[in-house]
ZASEVEX-115879 format. One record per residue (C-alpha): x, y, z. Coordinates in steps of 0.001 Angstrom, whole numbers, plus 500000, padded with zeros to 6 digits. Each point is the difference from the previous one (the first is absolute). Layout:
BEGIN
X,Y,Z
X,Y,Z
...
REM end
This chain:
BEGIN
X,Y,Z
643752,810153,137220
502039,496835,499566
503750,499559,500301
502085,498360,497300
503645,499361,499215
502456,498226,497748
501741,496782,501015
503104,501709,501417
497988,502785,501689
501873,502906,498420
496847,501232,498256
496894,500408,502165
496644,501550,499279
496566,500727,501392
496898,500274,497837
496225,499697,500177
498606,496885,498307
496443,499714,498731
499073,496311,500454
497797,500134,496876
503000,500833,497793
502152,496906,500483
500692,498148,496745
501944,497007,498732
501790,501202,496862
500918,497300,497483
501699,502252,497408
503367,498928,498625
501697,503038,501573
498871,499082,503533
500864,496330,499444
503537,500836,498885
500550,502659,502664
498903,497618,502770
501152,496698,498575
496546,498650,500875
496679,499074,498386
498503,503381,500932
500436,502951,502346
497460,501062,502600
499807,503772,499946
498058,502573,502011
498995,503127,498103
500513,502951,502334
499687,503781,500049
503604,501170,499576
499290,503092,502101
499824,497727,503079
503490,498533,499421
502652,500756,502608
503385,498711,498821
503064,499392,502179
503066,499405,497819
502932,501520,501902
502533,497899,498066
498556,501028,496605
499474,496362,499061
496658,500446,498236
500614,499889,496257
497673,500100,496990
499792,497998,496820
497765,501147,497158
497968,496975,499039
498945,498962,496525
496461,501090,500890
501132,503644,500330
499860,500244,503771
502664,499596,502646
500891,497187,502356
501775,501018,503182
502284,497570,501791
502667,499904,502677
503437,500095,498384
501492,498219,503021
497799,496877,500212
498023,500202,496732
496530,500022,501551
497396,501467,497668
497947,502355,502123
497668,501973,497755
499109,500993,496476
498393,503133,498656
499186,502189,497047
502478,502708,498957
497904,502647,501789
499712,497798,503130
496342,500929,500331
498161,498236,497153
501129,496625,501324
501988,499075,503085
500178,496647,501731
502072,498175,502578
500911,496341,499930
497833,498461,502692
502732,497529,500980
502116,502941,501238
497356,501129,502504
501145,499234,503557
496737,500845,501760
497878,496852,500438
497036,500219,497616
497024,497814,499268
499426,500909,496359
498730,498062,497028
500824,501136,496461
496991,501502,498210
500984,498676,496565
502525,498286,497769
501080,502455,497295
501901,499680,496722
499171,496306,499797
500345,500162,496186
503757,499825,500553
500054,497661,503005
502567,497226,500181
498820,496840,498249
500547,497908,503126
498002,502350,502253
496291,499489,500649
498747,503062,501928
498118,498857,503062
496220,500188,499911
497696,502230,501975
501007,503418,498723
499431,501613,496577
502530,499651,497200
500707,502752,497471
502008,499692,496798
501428,503505,500530
499911,502689,502676
496311,500610,500750
498562,503508,499800
498944,501511,503286
502651,498488,502245
REM end
């Protein structure tokens, strides 16, 4: 289990991360939500998630891709995104993990819509969409 939190600390979580399921997502939704070239996400088993949100700050936004993005309504930190059923797909934003980790992303995904100024770093596979089997 790793610990994670938003910037202001009002939303905290624990979850198990599989080091083989860490991805850099270059889709336009992640770029806009993060205000960055891409978002590094860890796909997790939602059944391992333990959420601490005593102030009820965790809010959802339904993304254009049909899933949900959850963020802290106090500080704006994007913490996770998931499918409507929360089991088909669930991931946490790796930058919100507080536990020190030595992980390397397994792939760049959705590079067909990457920012024109971004050249994904070499050494890991690149996929034009979300690869099957992850």
